Backbone as XML, in Angstrom:
<?xml version="1.0"?>
<chain id="A" units="angstrom">
  <residue number="1" name="UNK">
    <atom name="N" x="-44.487" y="30.661" z="-122.393"/>
    <atom name="CA" x="-45.772" y="31.158" z="-121.947"/>
    <atom name="C" x="-46.712" y="30.034" z="-121.629"/>
  </residue>
  <residue number="2" name="UNK">
    <atom name="N" x="-46.547" y="28.867" z="-122.293"/>
    <atom name="CA" x="-47.325" y="27.685" z="-121.941"/>
    <atom name="C" x="-46.524" y="26.474" z="-122.331"/>
  </residue>
  <residue number="3" name="UNK">
    <atom name="N" x="-46.833" y="25.366" z="-121.747"/>
    <atom name="CA" x="-46.100" y="24.131" z="-121.974"/>
    <atom name="C" x="-46.910" y="23.262" z="-122.964"/>
  </residue>
  <residue number="4" name="UNK">
    <atom name="N" x="-46.235" y="22.826" z="-124.002"/>
    <atom name="CA" x="-46.845" y="21.923" z="-124.996"/>
    <atom name="C" x="-46.933" y="20.508" z="-124.451"/>
  </residue>
  <residue number="5" name="UNK">
    <atom name="N" x="-46.930" y="19.580" z="-125.339"/>
    <atom name="CA" x="-46.997" y="18.155" z="-124.947"/>
    <atom name="C" x="-45.847" y="17.405" z="-125.573"/>
  </residue>
  <residue number="6" name="UNK">
    <atom name="N" x="-45.533" y="16.244" z="-125.000"/>
    <atom name="CA" x="-44.512" y="15.348" z="-125.527"/>
    <atom name="C" x="-45.218" y="14.182" z="-126.210"/>
  </residue>
  <residue number="7" name="UNK">
    <atom name="N" x="-44.734" y="13.822" z="-127.413"/>
    <atom name="CA" x="-45.329" y="12.709" z="-128.165"/>
    <atom name="C" x="-44.245" y="11.775" z="-128.650"/>
  </residue>
  <residue number="8" name="UNK">
    <atom name="N" x="-44.626" y="10.531" z="-128.881"/>
    <atom name="CA" x="-43.701" y="9.539" z="-129.461"/>
    <atom name="C" x="-42.731" y="8.959" z="-128.444"/>
  </residue>
  <residue number="9" name="UNK">
    <atom name="N" x="-41.991" y="7.994" z="-128.912"/>
    <atom name="CA" x="-41.043" y="7.280" z="-128.038"/>
    <atom name="C" x="-39.913" y="8.182" z="-127.563"/>
  </residue>
  <residue number="10" name="UNK">
    <atom name="N" x="-39.478" y="9.140" z="-128.439"/>
    <atom name="CA" x="-38.401" y="10.030" z="-128.093"/>
    <atom name="C" x="-38.886" y="11.252" z="-127.289"/>
  </residue>
  <residue number="11" name="UNK">
    <atom name="N" x="-40.176" y="11.372" z="-127.110"/>
    <atom name="CA" x="-40.722" y="12.485" z="-126.362"/>
    <atom name="C" x="-40.590" y="13.818" z="-127.046"/>
  </residue>
  <residue number="12" name="UNK">
    <atom name="N" x="-40.837" y="13.846" z="-128.383"/>
    <atom name="CA" x="-40.787" y="15.056" z="-129.146"/>
    <atom name="C" x="-41.757" y="16.061" z="-128.558"/>
  </residue>
  <residue number="13" name="UNK">
    <atom name="N" x="-41.289" y="17.266" z="-128.352"/>
    <atom name="CA" x="-42.104" y="18.305" z="-127.705"/>
    <atom name="C" x="-42.771" y="19.181" z="-128.797"/>
  </residue>
  <residue number="14" name="UNK">
    <atom name="N" x="-44.081" y="19.295" z="-128.752"/>
    <atom name="CA" x="-44.808" y="20.136" z="-129.717"/>
    <atom name="C" x="-45.739" y="21.090" z="-128.990"/>
  </residue>
  <residue number="15" name="UNK">
    <atom name="N" x="-45.863" y="22.264" z="-129.556"/>
    <atom name="CA" x="-46.825" y="23.263" z="-129.033"/>
    <atom name="C" x="-47.913" y="23.560" z="-130.054"/>
  </residue>
  <residue number="16" name="UNK">
    <atom name="N" x="-47.583" y="23.407" z="-131.362"/>
    <atom name="CA" x="-48.561" y="23.707" z="-132.384"/>
    <atom name="C" x="-48.225" y="23.037" z="-133.690"/>
  </residue>
  <residue number="17" name="UNK">
    <atom name="N" x="-49.240" y="22.909" z="-134.528"/>
    <atom name="CA" x="-49.125" y="22.459" z="-135.889"/>
    <atom name="C" x="-49.963" y="23.396" z="-136.751"/>
  </residue>
  <residue number="18" name="UNK">
    <atom name="N" x="-49.502" y="23.708" z="-137.938"/>
    <atom name="CA" x="-50.246" y="24.589" z="-138.822"/>
    <atom name="C" x="-50.446" y="23.927" z="-140.191"/>
  </residue>
  <residue number="19" name="UNK">
    <atom name="N" x="-51.664" y="24.012" z="-140.695"/>
    <atom name="CA" x="-52.027" y="23.498" z="-142.011"/>
    <atom name="C" x="-52.857" y="24.565" z="-142.706"/>
  </residue>
  <residue number="20" name="UNK">
    <atom name="N" x="-52.317" y="25.156" z="-143.753"/>
    <atom name="CA" x="-53.036" y="26.192" z="-144.504"/>
    <atom name="C" x="-53.642" y="27.225" z="-143.575"/>
  </residue>
  <residue number="21" name="UNK">
    <atom name="N" x="-54.945" y="27.218" z="-143.423"/>
    <atom name="CA" x="-55.571" y="28.205" z="-142.543"/>
    <atom name="C" x="-56.041" y="27.611" z="-141.182"/>
  </residue>
  <residue number="22" name="UNK">
    <atom name="N" x="-55.490" y="26.459" z="-140.839"/>
    <atom name="CA" x="-55.807" y="25.838" z="-139.536"/>
    <atom name="C" x="-54.579" y="25.830" z="-138.661"/>
  </residue>
  <residue number="23" name="UNK">
    <atom name="N" x="-54.786" y="26.059" z="-137.387"/>
    <atom name="CA" x="-53.710" y="25.950" z="-136.394"/>
    <atom name="C" x="-54.216" y="25.080" z="-135.260"/>
  </residue>
  <residue number="24" name="UNK">
    <atom name="N" x="-53.425" y="24.049" z="-134.935"/>
    <atom name="CA" x="-53.698" y="23.212" z="-133.803"/>
    <atom name="C" x="-52.737" y="23.601" z="-132.704"/>
  </residue>
  <residue number="25" name="UNK">
    <atom name="N" x="-53.226" y="23.936" z="-131.511"/>
    <atom name="CA" x="-52.368" y="24.322" z="-130.413"/>
    <atom name="C" x="-52.512" y="23.245" z="-129.337"/>
  </residue>
  <residue number="26" name="UNK">
    <atom name="N" x="-51.368" y="22.742" z="-128.870"/>
    <atom name="CA" x="-51.315" y="21.694" z="-127.849"/>
    <atom name="C" x="-50.744" y="22.258" z="-126.569"/>
  </residue>
  <residue number="27" name="UNK">
    <atom name="N" x="-51.418" y="22.013" z="-125.458"/>
    <atom name="CA" x="-50.846" y="22.432" z="-124.187"/>
    <atom name="C" x="-51.425" y="21.559" z="-123.055"/>
  </residue>
  <residue number="28" name="UNK">
    <atom name="N" x="-50.741" y="21.616" z="-121.931"/>
    <atom name="CA" x="-51.241" y="20.914" z="-120.752"/>
    <atom name="C" x="-52.590" y="21.542" z="-120.348"/>
  </residue>
  <residue number="29" name="UNK">
    <atom name="N" x="-53.421" y="20.744" z="-119.769"/>
    <atom name="CA" x="-54.770" y="21.208" z="-119.403"/>
    <atom name="C" x="-54.767" y="22.020" z="-118.133"/>
  </residue>
  <residue number="30" name="UNK">
    <atom name="N" x="-54.262" y="23.244" z="-118.292"/>
    <atom name="CA" x="-54.226" y="24.190" z="-117.165"/>
    <atom name="C" x="-54.839" y="25.520" z="-117.625"/>
  </residue>
  <residue number="31" name="UNK">
    <atom name="N" x="-55.784" y="26.052" z="-116.824"/>
    <atom name="CA" x="-56.518" y="27.253" z="-117.229"/>
    <atom name="C" x="-55.570" y="28.425" z="-117.524"/>
  </residue>
  <residue number="32" name="UNK">
    <atom name="N" x="-54.524" y="28.574" z="-116.726"/>
    <atom name="CA" x="-53.657" y="29.726" z="-116.941"/>
    <atom name="C" x="-52.894" y="29.618" z="-118.303"/>
  </residue>
  <residue number="33" name="UNK">
    <atom name="N" x="-52.610" y="28.377" z="-118.743"/>
    <atom name="CA" x="-52.015" y="28.200" z="-120.099"/>
    <atom name="C" x="-53.001" y="28.599" z="-121.156"/>
  </residue>
  <residue number="34" name="UNK">
    <atom name="N" x="-54.237" y="28.195" z="-120.996"/>
    <atom name="CA" x="-55.267" y="28.483" z="-122.011"/>
    <atom name="C" x="-55.558" y="29.988" z="-122.050"/>
  </residue>
  <residue number="35" name="UNK">
    <atom name="N" x="-55.524" y="30.659" z="-120.911"/>
    <atom name="CA" x="-55.710" y="32.102" z="-120.911"/>
    <atom name="C" x="-54.559" y="32.801" z="-121.633"/>
  </residue>
  <residue number="36" name="UNK">
    <atom name="N" x="-53.352" y="32.297" z="-121.483"/>
    <atom name="CA" x="-52.192" y="32.853" z="-122.188"/>
    <atom name="C" x="-52.363" y="32.693" z="-123.675"/>
  </residue>
  <residue number="37" name="UNK">
    <atom name="N" x="-52.841" y="31.532" z="-124.127"/>
    <atom name="CA" x="-53.061" y="31.297" z="-125.531"/>
    <atom name="C" x="-54.122" y="32.238" z="-126.053"/>
  </residue>
  <residue number="38" name="UNK">
    <atom name="N" x="-55.180" y="32.451" z="-125.280"/>
    <atom name="CA" x="-56.214" y="33.397" z="-125.682"/>
    <atom name="C" x="-55.611" y="34.813" z="-125.819"/>
  </residue>
  <residue number="39" name="UNK">
    <atom name="N" x="-54.745" y="35.205" z="-124.906"/>
    <atom name="CA" x="-54.128" y="36.516" z="-124.998"/>
    <atom name="C" x="-53.213" y="36.632" z="-126.220"/>
  </residue>
  <residue number="40" name="UNK">
    <atom name="N" x="-52.521" y="35.547" z="-126.530"/>
    <atom name="CA" x="-51.668" y="35.531" z="-127.757"/>
    <atom name="C" x="-52.573" y="35.746" z="-128.987"/>
  </residue>
  <residue number="41" name="UNK">
    <atom name="N" x="-53.697" y="35.047" z="-129.034"/>
    <atom name="CA" x="-54.620" y="35.205" z="-130.156"/>
    <atom name="C" x="-55.198" y="36.607" z="-130.234"/>
  </residue>
  <residue number="42" name="UNK">
    <atom name="N" x="-55.533" y="37.214" z="-129.088"/>
    <atom name="CA" x="-56.020" y="38.586" z="-129.064"/>
    <atom name="C" x="-54.950" y="39.554" z="-129.558"/>
  </residue>
  <residue number="43" name="UNK">
    <atom name="N" x="-53.707" y="39.312" z="-129.165"/>
    <atom name="CA" x="-52.576" y="40.164" z="-129.649"/>
    <atom name="C" x="-52.424" y="40.021" z="-131.160"/>
  </residue>
  <residue number="44" name="UNK">
    <atom name="N" x="-52.518" y="38.799" z="-131.666"/>
    <atom name="CA" x="-52.462" y="38.540" z="-133.094"/>
    <atom name="C" x="-53.492" y="39.377" z="-133.803"/>
  </residue>
  <residue number="45" name="UNK">
    <atom name="N" x="-54.728" y="39.364" z="-133.293"/>
    <atom name="CA" x="-55.813" y="40.142" z="-133.914"/>
    <atom name="C" x="-55.497" y="41.635" z="-133.907"/>
  </residue>
  <residue number="46" name="UNK">
    <atom name="N" x="-55.014" y="42.135" z="-132.768"/>
    <atom name="CA" x="-54.733" y="43.569" z="-132.646"/>
    <atom name="C" x="-53.620" y="44.027" z="-133.581"/>
  </residue>
  <residue number="47" name="UNK">
    <atom name="N" x="-52.551" y="43.234" z="-133.700"/>
    <atom name="CA" x="-51.397" y="43.610" z="-134.497"/>
    <atom name="C" x="-51.633" y="43.519" z="-135.995"/>
  </residue>
  <residue number="48" name="UNK">
    <atom name="N" x="-52.316" y="42.443" z="-136.397"/>
    <atom name="CA" x="-52.490" y="42.153" z="-137.826"/>
    <atom name="C" x="-53.812" y="42.566" z="-138.426"/>
  </residue>
  <residue number="49" name="UNK">
    <atom name="N" x="-54.765" y="42.900" z="-137.554"/>
    <atom name="CA" x="-56.087" y="43.265" z="-138.049"/>
    <atom name="C" x="-56.901" y="42.111" z="-138.557"/>
  </residue>
  <residue number="50" name="UNK">
    <atom name="N" x="-56.402" y="40.905" z="-138.351"/>
    <atom name="CA" x="-57.179" y="39.697" z="-138.699"/>
    <atom name="C" x="-57.985" y="39.234" z="-137.509"/>
  </residue>
  <residue number="51" name="UNK">
    <atom name="N" x="-58.936" y="38.360" z="-137.747"/>
    <atom name="CA" x="-59.801" y="37.898" z="-136.677"/>
    <atom name="C" x="-59.767" y="36.397" z="-136.545"/>
  </residue>
  <residue number="52" name="UNK">
    <atom name="N" x="-59.780" y="35.923" z="-135.314"/>
    <atom name="CA" x="-59.904" y="34.491" z="-135.052"/>
    <atom name="C" x="-61.386" y="34.236" z="-134.917"/>
  </residue>
  <residue number="53" name="UNK">
    <atom name="N" x="-61.897" y="33.265" z="-135.682"/>
    <atom name="CA" x="-63.277" y="32.907" z="-135.595"/>
    <atom name="C" x="-63.463" y="31.880" z="-134.478"/>
  </residue>
  <residue number="54" name="UNK">
    <atom name="N" x="-63.769" y="32.347" z="-133.292"/>
    <atom name="CA" x="-63.878" y="31.473" z="-132.141"/>
    <atom name="C" x="-65.055" y="30.510" z="-132.245"/>
  </residue>
  <residue number="55" name="UNK">
    <atom name="N" x="-66.067" y="30.891" z="-133.027"/>
    <atom name="CA" x="-67.228" y="30.003" z="-133.183"/>
    <atom name="C" x="-66.899" y="28.776" z="-134.035"/>
  </residue>
  <residue number="56" name="UNK">
    <atom name="N" x="-65.838" y="28.865" z="-134.828"/>
    <atom name="CA" x="-65.358" y="27.717" z="-135.628"/>
    <atom name="C" x="-64.221" y="27.018" z="-134.907"/>
  </residue>
  <residue number="57" name="UNK">
    <atom name="N" x="-63.828" y="27.533" z="-133.741"/>
    <atom name="CA" x="-62.712" y="26.956" z="-132.988"/>
    <atom name="C" x="-63.251" y="25.921" z="-132.008"/>
  </residue>
  <residue number="58" name="UNK">
    <atom name="N" x="-62.424" y="24.927" z="-131.688"/>
    <atom name="CA" x="-62.864" y="23.908" z="-130.769"/>
    <atom name="C" x="-61.789" y="23.528" z="-129.773"/>
  </residue>
  <residue number="59" name="UNK">
    <atom name="N" x="-62.214" y="22.946" z="-128.681"/>
    <atom name="CA" x="-61.349" y="22.545" z="-127.598"/>
    <atom name="C" x="-61.538" y="21.031" z="-127.394"/>
  </residue>
  <residue number="60" name="UNK">
    <atom name="N" x="-60.443" y="20.289" z="-127.512"/>
    <atom name="CA" x="-60.454" y="18.848" z="-127.236"/>
    <atom name="C" x="-59.786" y="18.670" z="-125.890"/>
  </residue>
  <residue number="61" name="UNK">
    <atom name="N" x="-60.550" y="18.208" z="-124.913"/>
    <atom name="CA" x="-60.076" y="18.065" z="-123.548"/>
    <atom name="C" x="-59.732" y="16.600" z="-123.289"/>
  </residue>
  <residue number="62" name="UNK">
    <atom name="N" x="-58.516" y="16.332" z="-122.831"/>
    <atom name="CA" x="-58.109" y="14.996" z="-122.495"/>
    <atom name="C" x="-57.594" y="15.006" z="-121.054"/>
  </residue>
  <residue number="63" name="UNK">
    <atom name="N" x="-58.113" y="14.126" z="-120.203"/>
    <atom name="CA" x="-57.636" y="13.996" z="-118.831"/>
    <atom name="C" x="-58.292" y="14.902" z="-117.835"/>
  </residue>
  <residue number="64" name="UNK">
    <atom name="N" x="-59.341" y="15.605" z="-118.241"/>
    <atom name="CA" x="-60.075" y="16.435" z="-117.320"/>
    <atom name="C" x="-61.556" y="16.079" z="-117.448"/>
  </residue>
  <residue number="65" name="UNK">
    <atom name="N" x="-62.326" y="16.428" z="-116.396"/>
    <atom name="CA" x="-63.751" y="16.054" z="-116.456"/>
    <atom name="C" x="-64.531" y="17.050" z="-117.370"/>
  </residue>
  <residue number="66" name="UNK">
    <atom name="N" x="-65.757" y="16.662" z="-117.659"/>
    <atom name="CA" x="-66.592" y="17.425" z="-118.594"/>
    <atom name="C" x="-66.928" y="18.837" z="-118.097"/>
  </residue>
  <residue number="67" name="UNK">
    <atom name="N" x="-67.102" y="18.992" z="-116.755"/>
    <atom name="CA" x="-67.401" y="20.308" z="-116.194"/>
    <atom name="C" x="-66.226" y="21.253" z="-116.436"/>
  </residue>
  <residue number="68" name="UNK">
    <atom name="N" x="-65.010" y="20.783" z="-116.185"/>
    <atom name="CA" x="-63.825" y="21.592" z="-116.422"/>
    <atom name="C" x="-63.761" y="22.030" z="-117.880"/>
  </residue>
  <residue number="69" name="UNK">
    <atom name="N" x="-63.978" y="21.087" z="-118.780"/>
    <atom name="CA" x="-63.955" y="21.378" z="-120.203"/>
    <atom name="C" x="-64.996" y="22.409" z="-120.587"/>
  </residue>
  <residue number="70" name="UNK">
    <atom name="N" x="-66.203" y="22.292" z="-120.088"/>
    <atom name="CA" x="-67.250" y="23.253" z="-120.392"/>
    <atom name="C" x="-66.899" y="24.680" z="-119.856"/>
  </residue>
  <residue number="71" name="UNK">
    <atom name="N" x="-66.340" y="24.738" z="-118.675"/>
    <atom name="CA" x="-65.932" y="26.021" z="-118.109"/>
    <atom name="C" x="-64.875" y="26.718" z="-118.965"/>
  </residue>
  <residue number="72" name="UNK">
    <atom name="N" x="-63.887" y="25.908" z="-119.375"/>
    <atom name="CA" x="-62.773" y="26.471" z="-120.190"/>
    <atom name="C" x="-63.278" y="26.842" z="-121.572"/>
  </residue>
  <residue number="73" name="UNK">
    <atom name="N" x="-64.148" y="26.021" z="-122.177"/>
    <atom name="CA" x="-64.699" y="26.338" z="-123.492"/>
    <atom name="C" x="-65.472" y="27.659" z="-123.433"/>
  </residue>
  <residue number="74" name="UNK">
    <atom name="N" x="-66.213" y="27.864" z="-122.361"/>
    <atom name="CA" x="-66.953" y="29.108" z="-122.218"/>
    <atom name="C" x="-65.984" y="30.297" z="-122.076"/>
  </residue>
  <residue number="75" name="UNK">
    <atom name="N" x="-64.924" y="30.087" z="-121.311"/>
    <atom name="CA" x="-63.911" y="31.122" z="-121.111"/>
    <atom name="C" x="-63.226" y="31.460" z="-122.446"/>
  </residue>
  <residue number="76" name="UNK">
    <atom name="N" x="-62.984" y="30.487" z="-123.278"/>
    <atom name="CA" x="-62.321" y="30.696" z="-124.559"/>
    <atom name="C" x="-63.304" y="31.035" z="-125.695"/>
  </residue>
  <residue number="77" name="UNK">
    <atom name="N" x="-64.603" y="30.944" z="-125.419"/>
    <atom name="CA" x="-65.641" y="31.227" z="-126.391"/>
    <atom name="C" x="-65.572" y="30.288" z="-127.602"/>
  </residue>
  <residue number="78" name="UNK">
    <atom name="N" x="-65.414" y="28.980" z="-127.276"/>
    <atom name="CA" x="-65.353" y="27.966" z="-128.353"/>
    <atom name="C" x="-66.205" y="26.778" z="-127.922"/>
  </residue>
  <residue number="79" name="UNK">
    <atom name="N" x="-66.249" y="25.774" z="-128.772"/>
    <atom name="CA" x="-67.027" y="24.558" z="-128.496"/>
    <atom name="C" x="-66.108" y="23.414" z="-128.046"/>
  </residue>
  <residue number="80" name="UNK">
    <atom name="N" x="-66.705" y="22.424" z="-127.444"/>
    <atom name="CA" x="-65.994" y="21.235" z="-127.053"/>
    <atom name="C" x="-66.003" y="20.258" z="-128.215"/>
  </residue>
  <residue number="81" name="UNK">
    <atom name="N" x="-64.894" y="19.641" z="-128.519"/>
    <atom name="CA" x="-64.806" y="18.628" z="-129.582"/>
    <atom name="C" x="-64.681" y="17.268" z="-128.937"/>
  </residue>
  <residue number="82" name="UNK">
    <atom name="N" x="-65.409" y="16.312" z="-129.450"/>
    <atom name="CA" x="-65.393" y="14.938" z="-128.933"/>
    <atom name="C" x="-64.706" y="14.037" z="-129.963"/>
  </residue>
  <residue number="83" name="UNK">
    <atom name="N" x="-64.014" y="13.040" z="-129.469"/>
    <atom name="CA" x="-63.485" y="11.978" z="-130.346"/>
    <atom name="C" x="-64.516" y="10.909" z="-130.461"/>
  </residue>
  <residue number="84" name="UNK">
    <atom name="N" x="-64.659" y="10.221" z="-131.596"/>
    <atom name="CA" x="-63.961" y="10.424" z="-132.847"/>
    <atom name="C" x="-64.437" y="11.689" z="-133.566"/>
  </residue>
  <residue number="85" name="UNK">
    <atom name="N" x="-63.559" y="12.274" z="-134.381"/>
    <atom name="CA" x="-63.904" y="13.464" z="-135.167"/>
    <atom name="C" x="-63.193" y="13.366" z="-136.495"/>
  </residue>
  <residue number="86" name="UNK">
    <atom name="N" x="-63.623" y="14.177" z="-137.435"/>
    <atom name="CA" x="-62.949" y="14.274" z="-138.720"/>
    <atom name="C" x="-62.102" y="15.547" z="-138.762"/>
  </residue>
  <residue number="87" name="UNK">
    <atom name="N" x="-60.847" y="15.403" z="-139.255"/>
    <atom name="CA" x="-60.007" y="16.563" z="-139.438"/>
    <atom name="C" x="-59.288" y="16.431" z="-140.787"/>
  </residue>
  <residue number="88" name="UNK">
    <atom name="N" x="-59.537" y="17.387" z="-141.662"/>
    <atom name="CA" x="-58.965" y="17.374" z="-143.003"/>
    <atom name="C" x="-59.321" y="16.067" z="-143.749"/>
  </residue>
  <residue number="89" name="UNK">
    <atom name="N" x="-60.554" y="15.614" z="-143.489"/>
    <atom name="CA" x="-61.064" y="14.404" z="-144.157"/>
    <atom name="C" x="-60.540" y="13.105" z="-143.558"/>
  </residue>
  <residue number="90" name="UNK">
    <atom name="N" x="-59.819" y="13.183" z="-142.467"/>
    <atom name="CA" x="-59.249" y="11.998" z="-141.835"/>
    <atom name="C" x="-59.913" y="11.810" z="-140.483"/>
  </residue>
  <residue number="91" name="UNK">
    <atom name="N" x="-60.453" y="10.615" z="-140.201"/>
    <atom name="CA" x="-61.042" y="10.390" z="-138.890"/>
    <atom name="C" x="-59.962" y="10.292" z="-137.799"/>
  </residue>
  <residue number="92" name="UNK">
    <atom name="N" x="-60.170" y="10.972" z="-136.733"/>
    <atom name="CA" x="-59.276" y="10.900" z="-135.602"/>
    <atom name="C" x="-60.026" y="10.227" z="-134.448"/>
  </residue>
  <residue number="93" name="UNK">
    <atom name="N" x="-59.365" y="9.243" z="-133.844"/>
    <atom name="CA" x="-59.994" y="8.514" z="-132.760"/>
    <atom name="C" x="-59.058" y="8.537" z="-131.567"/>
  </residue>
  <residue number="94" name="UNK">
    <atom name="N" x="-59.570" y="8.083" z="-130.456"/>
    <atom name="CA" x="-58.781" y="8.007" z="-129.231"/>
    <atom name="C" x="-57.755" y="6.888" z="-129.320"/>
  </residue>
  <residue number="95" name="UNK">
    <atom name="N" x="-57.969" y="5.942" z="-130.186"/>
    <atom name="CA" x="-57.067" y="4.781" z="-130.303"/>
    <atom name="C" x="-56.455" y="4.638" z="-131.673"/>
  </residue>
  <residue number="96" name="UNK">
    <atom name="N" x="-55.656" y="5.622" z="-132.104"/>
    <atom name="CA" x="-55.100" y="5.620" z="-133.445"/>
    <atom name="C" x="-53.994" y="4.555" z="-133.594"/>
  </residue>
  <residue number="97" name="UNK">
    <atom name="N" x="-53.646" y="3.869" z="-132.539"/>
    <atom name="CA" x="-52.639" y="2.788" z="-132.663"/>
    <atom name="C" x="-53.264" y="1.504" z="-133.201"/>
  </residue>
  <residue number="98" name="UNK">
    <atom name="N" x="-54.569" y="1.422" z="-133.194"/>
    <atom name="CA" x="-55.248" y="0.222" z="-133.739"/>
    <atom name="C" x="-55.268" y="0.328" z="-135.268"/>
  </residue>
  <residue number="99" name="UNK">
    <atom name="N" x="-54.982" y="-0.790" z="-135.908"/>
    <atom name="CA" x="-54.969" y="-0.783" z="-137.380"/>
    <atom name="C" x="-56.349" y="-0.481" z="-137.971"/>
  </residue>
  <residue number="100" name="UNK">
    <atom name="N" x="-57.404" y="-0.819" z="-137.275"/>
    <atom name="CA" x="-58.752" y="-0.523" z="-137.795"/>
    <atom name="C" x="-59.005" y="0.967" z="-137.897"/>
  </residue>
  <residue number="101" name="UNK">
    <atom name="N" x="-58.322" y="1.774" z="-137.071"/>
    <atom name="CA" x="-58.501" y="3.204" z="-137.124"/>
    <atom name="C" x="-57.962" y="3.808" z="-138.428"/>
  </residue>
  <residue number="102" name="UNK">
    <atom name="N" x="-57.069" y="3.086" z="-139.051"/>
    <atom name="CA" x="-56.436" y="3.578" z="-140.288"/>
    <atom name="C" x="-57.090" y="3.019" z="-141.579"/>
  </residue>
  <residue number="103" name="UNK">
    <atom name="N" x="-58.044" y="2.136" z="-141.431"/>
    <atom name="CA" x="-58.620" y="1.434" z="-142.573"/>
    <atom name="C" x="-59.206" y="2.355" z="-143.613"/>
  </residue>
  <residue number="104" name="UNK">
    <atom name="N" x="-59.983" y="3.362" z="-143.218"/>
    <atom name="CA" x="-60.618" y="4.262" z="-144.194"/>
    <atom name="C" x="-59.540" y="5.092" z="-144.901"/>
  </residue>
  <residue number="105" name="UNK">
    <atom name="N" x="-58.467" y="5.427" z="-144.234"/>
    <atom name="CA" x="-57.375" y="6.184" z="-144.891"/>
    <atom name="C" x="-56.683" y="5.308" z="-145.903"/>
  </residue>
  <residue number="106" name="UNK">
    <atom name="N" x="-56.440" y="4.071" z="-145.587"/>
    <atom name="CA" x="-55.839" y="3.112" z="-146.498"/>
    <atom name="C" x="-56.712" y="2.925" z="-147.734"/>
  </residue>
  <residue number="107" name="UNK">
    <atom name="N" x="-58.015" y="2.809" z="-147.523"/>
    <atom name="CA" x="-58.933" y="2.645" z="-148.630"/>
    <atom name="C" x="-58.933" y="3.898" z="-149.554"/>
  </residue>
  <residue number="108" name="UNK">
    <atom name="N" x="-58.838" y="5.095" z="-148.982"/>
    <atom name="CA" x="-58.786" y="6.305" z="-149.811"/>
    <atom name="C" x="-57.532" y="6.332" z="-150.640"/>
  </residue>
  <residue number="109" name="UNK">
    <atom name="N" x="-56.410" y="5.964" z="-150.062"/>
    <atom name="CA" x="-55.141" y="5.942" z="-150.792"/>
    <atom name="C" x="-55.164" y="4.896" z="-151.875"/>
  </residue>
  <residue number="110" name="UNK">
    <atom name="N" x="-55.734" y="3.734" z="-151.624"/>
    <atom name="CA" x="-55.836" y="2.662" z="-152.614"/>
    <atom name="C" x="-56.689" y="3.143" z="-153.798"/>
  </residue>
  <residue number="111" name="UNK">
    <atom name="N" x="-57.801" y="3.815" z="-153.541"/>
    <atom name="CA" x="-58.652" y="4.345" z="-154.622"/>
    <atom name="C" x="-57.887" y="5.341" z="-155.496"/>
  </residue>
  <residue number="112" name="UNK">
    <atom name="N" x="-57.123" y="6.201" z="-154.860"/>
    <atom name="CA" x="-56.366" y="7.182" z="-155.638"/>
    <atom name="C" x="-55.268" y="6.516" z="-156.458"/>
  </residue>
  <residue number="113" name="UNK">
    <atom name="N" x="-54.642" y="5.515" z="-155.924"/>
    <atom name="CA" x="-53.599" y="4.795" z="-156.644"/>
    <atom name="C" x="-54.169" y="4.024" z="-157.833"/>
  </residue>
  <residue number="114" name="UNK">
    <atom name="N" x="-55.407" y="3.552" z="-157.743"/>
    <atom name="CA" x="-56.045" y="2.809" z="-158.825"/>
    <atom name="C" x="-56.338" y="3.746" z="-160.013"/>
  </residue>
  <residue number="115" name="UNK">
    <atom name="N" x="-56.620" y="5.007" z="-159.731"/>
    <atom name="CA" x="-56.941" y="5.933" z="-160.816"/>
    <atom name="C" x="-55.672" y="6.519" z="-161.389"/>
  </residue>
</chain>
């Protein structure tokens, strides 16, 4: 129904990741893919009686201009997320390959190991 993204040297294909009550959905930046995702979420709501809180949902746009992102966010009824951001207490940046991007995570782990 939609195409995910390829990551890593081997080109691992992912469409989503789930953590407790969070779901991250990855897809190419095409409006028809995003509309299909919205329809999947609406079907989820109808079948299970649960609700997706779109006001707590966000869209991270990579490779498209700001106007496109704003149009799609309005269509999906969510907000635009900008990098850097915090997710599960971990800062996410556009350049996670740099060692400095991992410094605060390393410090948190060192503190836990000391106790």
